[in-house]
N, C-alpha and C positions, 0 to 999 in steps of 0.2 A: 639671488638663488639662480636665476638664468645663466649668469657668468658662471657659476660653479658647476652646474649642469653641463656646460659648454665644456669647461676643463677636465670634467671628469670623463666625458666621453673621449675627449681628445686623449686621455691617459690609456683609456682602454683601447683605443684604437692602435696607439703606438706600441702597446703592449702586446697585442694579439698577433705574436708571430710563433711560429714553432721551432723546434730546435735547430732546425738548418736554416732559419732566418728566412723562411716562406712566410707569406702573408698569410692568415687565418683568419682575417676579418669578414665580417658577413658581407655577401653580395659578391665575393671573389669567384666562386664558383658556380654562382646563381642556384644553389640548393639551400635548402632550410624552409624554416617557418615564414610566413609571408606575414609582413607588418600591416599596420593599420591602413596606411597609404596605399598599399598594394590590394587590401581587401576592398577599399573604396572604388579602386580602378576596375576590379571584377563586377562589381555592382553597376558601374558606370558602362562597362562594356557587355553587359548581358550572362556573364557567367554565373551571377547570383542575381535571382530574381524574387519578386515576393508579390503577394495577393494585396499588400498594403505596402505603402512606402516605408523605407527604414526610419526608426525613430530616434532621436538623439541619444547617444550613448551606447547604442546597439553595438556598433563598432568599436571595441576595445582594442587596447596596444598589441595584441598579438591574437585577436580571436573575432568571432561574431557571435552575439548571442542570438539564440533562435528562439521564434516565437509560436505560442501555441496557436492552433487554428479554431475552428469553429465549433468543432464537435469532437468530442471523447467516446470511444467504443471501449465498453466494459465487455473484455473478453475471459474466455474460461482459463487461458494458459500463457504465459509467455512463449513466443515464438519466434522462430526467422524464416523468412520465406524460401531461402536455398536458391543456388544458381537456376536461373531461367524461369524463377516464379516471381510474381508481383504481390505486393502487399494487399491490395485491393480484394484479390480473391482469398487470401488468408483470413482477412478482416472479416468478410461476408461468412466465412465458413464458421469461425470461431465466436464471433460477436452475440453477446447476451442481450444488451440494448444499448442504444446511443445517449449520451448526454449532450444537450445543449449548453456551450461554454459561453455564448455571445453576451449573456447577462450575469455570468458567473454561475458556477456548480461546483458541489461537494464531491471530491474523489476521495473514496473511503479508505481508510486503512485496512491493509490486508487484501486489496482487491488490484488487478492488473489491468490498466487502460492502456489503448493505443490511440494516439492524437496526430493526425497528419498536420504537419507543420505549414506555417505561411509561407517559408522560404522554399525554393527549388534551386537546384544546381545544373549547371551545363558547362562542365569543368573541360578545359583542354585536356589533350593526354598526358601532359607533362604533370598536372595538378591532381593530388588525392588531398584526403583530410582526415582529421580524427576528431572525436568528440570526447565530451565529459560533462558531468553536472556542474552547475555554476556552484560556487563555494557555498551561498546560503542553502542551496538546495541540499547538498550532503549534509550541511549542519541541522536540517531539520528531517533527516533519515527518510528522504524521499529518494527511492532508488529510481533513477531515470537513466535510459540508455538510448542511443540514435539507431535507427534501422533505415536502409534503404532496399528498393526493390532487388531482388536477386542476392540479398546479403546472406553470406554463410557465416559472418561474425557481427558483433553487435559494436556501435562505434566506431566503424571503419567504413570510410567512403573510398571506393577504388579509383583508381587515376581514371579521368575522361568520363566519371558518371554524369548521366544526364537524367533528371528525374526527380519525384517527389520526395521529401523528407518526413520521416515518421519518428516520434517519439514514445518509447514504451515508459509508462509511469506507474510506479508501484509504492505507494506510501506505506513505510514499515511501521513507524511510531505514531505518528500524527495524523488525522484527517486534514485535507488541505481544502481551501476554497482557491479554485483557479478561474481563469476567465481567458477568452481570446485576446492574444498579444501577449500573455504572461510569458517570464521567461525563465525556463529550467535549466537548460543545457546549452552548451557553448561550442564552437566548432573552429579548429584550427587548419587552415589550409599550408599545404605544403608541396614542395618540390623535392623529391626525393626523400631518403631519412638520412640524417645527418646528425645524430647523437654525436657527442663529444666521446672521444676514447677515455679510457681512463687514465691514460698519459696525459691527454689533452686536457683533462678535468683536472688532474694534479697540478698542472702548470698554470691553469687560470686561476685555480686556488689560491696557490702561492703569490701570485701577483695581486689578485682581489679577493680576499677571504669570502667563501661562499656559504660557509656555516662557521659559527663560533659561540663560544660560551662563556658568559661573564667577561668580555671584553678580549679574551684570549681565542686565538685561532684553534680550530678542532677540525677534525674529519680527513686530513690528509693520510692518518693511519688507517682509515677506514674507507678505502674508494675502491669499489670491485663492483662493476655493472652500475655505478651510480655513486653519489657521495651519501653516508649513512646520516639518519637523523634517529634520536633517541629520545625517548618520552622522559618529561619531567613528573616526577611523583612526590617531590618534595614542596614544591610551592615556592614562589618568591616573595608574597606577601607577608604580613605580620600574621594573618589568620590561616596560613597555611591550606588555603585554597589550591586544590590540584585539578578539579574538572567537575563535571556535572553528568549525572545519570537521568534518563528521560523518565518522569513520571507515568503509569500506566493510567489509562483512561482520562487522558488531558483534554482540554477544549479544542474546538477547532481552530486552525491558523489560516488567515487570510494571507496569502503571499505577497500581495501588493501593498500591505500596511508595513510601514517602516517604522520602527523604535515604537511599537504601539503595545506589546503585549509585557505582563509581568513574568519575569522569568520563573517566580516561586510557584506559579500555576502549573508549570510545564517541566520544571527540573529541579531534582534534587541536589545540593551541593556536596562535593567530597572534598574531605580534608586530608591532609598528609596523616599516614599511619592508620587509616580506614581499612579494617580487615586483618590486617599484618602490619608488623612495623617495617617491613622490608619493601613492600609493595600493595598492589592493589589486585583482589581476586575477581575476576570479571564472570558474572553470571551469564551463563548461556542465552544468547538472543536479547539481552537487556542491551540499550544503545547509550554509549557514553561519548562525552564531548572531553579530550584531553588536550595536551600542548607539547610541542617538542621541547627539549633542554636546549637546543642549539635557536640561535637567531639566524635568519636565512636572509640571503642577498642575491638577486638576479641582476646583474649586470644590464643595460640597456641593449646590448648587441646580441641578449641571449633571452631564451624563454626556457623555462623549466618544468618538469612535470614529476609528480610521485609515481614511482614506477607500481605494477600491480603487485597485489598482494602475494606474498610468498610463502607458503606452507612450511618451509623450512625454518621460520623464525617463531611458528607456533599456530594454534588453530583458531586465529583472530583475522579480522579483515581491519584493515586502518586506511582511511582516508578514501571516501568515495569520489571526492572531487578533486582532481589530481593536477590542474593547472596552476602554474604560478606566472605572471605577467612580468614583462621585463620591467623592472625598476621597483617590483616589490621587495622591500627591505633594504634597498639600496640608499647608503647614508645621503647621496648628493641629492635624492628626491624625497628627502625627510623621513626616510624608512628604517634607520638605524634601529636594531634591536626587535624587528618583526619576527614573531615566532610562526611557526607551522602549526595550525590547529587541526588535530587529529580527530577522525570520527570512528569511532573503535565500535566492534561488534565480537564477541567470542561466539564460537559454532560448537555445538555438540557437547561440550564437555566443559566445566569451569576451568578458568585459565589464570595462573599467577604472572601478572604482568609487573616487574619490578623497574625500579628507578635506573634510568641510564640504559634500559635494554633497546637494542634496534628494533624499530618498527616500521621502517621504510628506507627508502632510496630515492634521490633527486637526480634526475637525468637531465642534461642541458643540452640544448641545441640551437644552433645560429639562426638569426634571421637571414633573409636574402638581402635586407639592408636596414638600418637602424631605425627604428620606429619615431615617426613623428611626434607621438606622445607615449610617455609612459606611467606605469601604474603611479597613482596616487598625486600626479602632477597636474592640478586642477580639473581632474575628469570625475572628481565625486566618487573616488574608490572607497570602499567601506572599510577595508581590514589593513590599512597602511599602519605600520606601528603597531600592529596588535599583538597582544600575549594572549592570555586565555580569553576567547570572545565567543559568545553565542551568534546564531545568525542575526543578521540585520533587522528581522522583524521584531526583536526583544529590545526592551528597553535597558541601558546601559548605565551603571551605577554612576 
């Protein structure tokens, strides 16, 4: 397998040339997403610090898992500090009560909490960062966003930021048991913003298919601000299972328990033809787990992200957790056939979602250099070669 990985990376490096013959491989411009070895260097050099030593597996192929601190503040409302303001003063103003996380505590659905994280940043002027919920966080319908002092946007860390990091946590469907050190969101660090253009994405897709259905290439005809993903409402198994809808009034979920819970206690299975023959009617504010028709592949030299919900495709939100690591779904890393799991919620009105409807787009970005580790390659990745899959806290059939 190591030889295949080497050969695959070599093919990608040789192929990564633009139409004019100029090299477009990672690291040629110094711009892009920082890989795992560069994140380790930031820790070594003090641009990333923490109240506790980093844990095994906390540095992922192209991101850093962020950890909950010792206290969660139950606040009256979500907020941003705004330019020139700090989070501490806003927390003091809006806190209803504090919750000790050191021994574990319940974060109730329907409530909003602010948690100072264990990690801090002291970035150079060339470095910025973006954040997203981890995959399992999104699949539990736990809405979490990163906030910094002076922030006017969620999940964005401005270049050169020095200071504390905070997580806003709002469980939507299930109450959760969380504790100090728990990991709900993740951080990508970058130099510049180097998303591939549509033309670059088309050329990369032609060389190494990024999405495909049933063994056939797909998506070249639908690249506009990213490569399209569509929803599977027919199912691939003999039972026609296409997804799950969260049950109301479900039990508590301890986020640190892996493979522990019976899905039947939390989820109602959905089968093809439910509601209508042509699609699925989404009930307002119900939470669904669905899956893409396309398999996804992220070559090692790149990282991908599901772009933000677009109201032009309908009044629903898809995919709270948008990061796809290098190597996800890549055949040489054992990921051939990996689908994108979709976390779906309709807003305000019932919405008919039909098989093959576009539900999101993947944008790809180069790394500054090829990661030393890739997704699924002996690092305990939970979702390599996934099809329809619930969060890692649930037992799998």
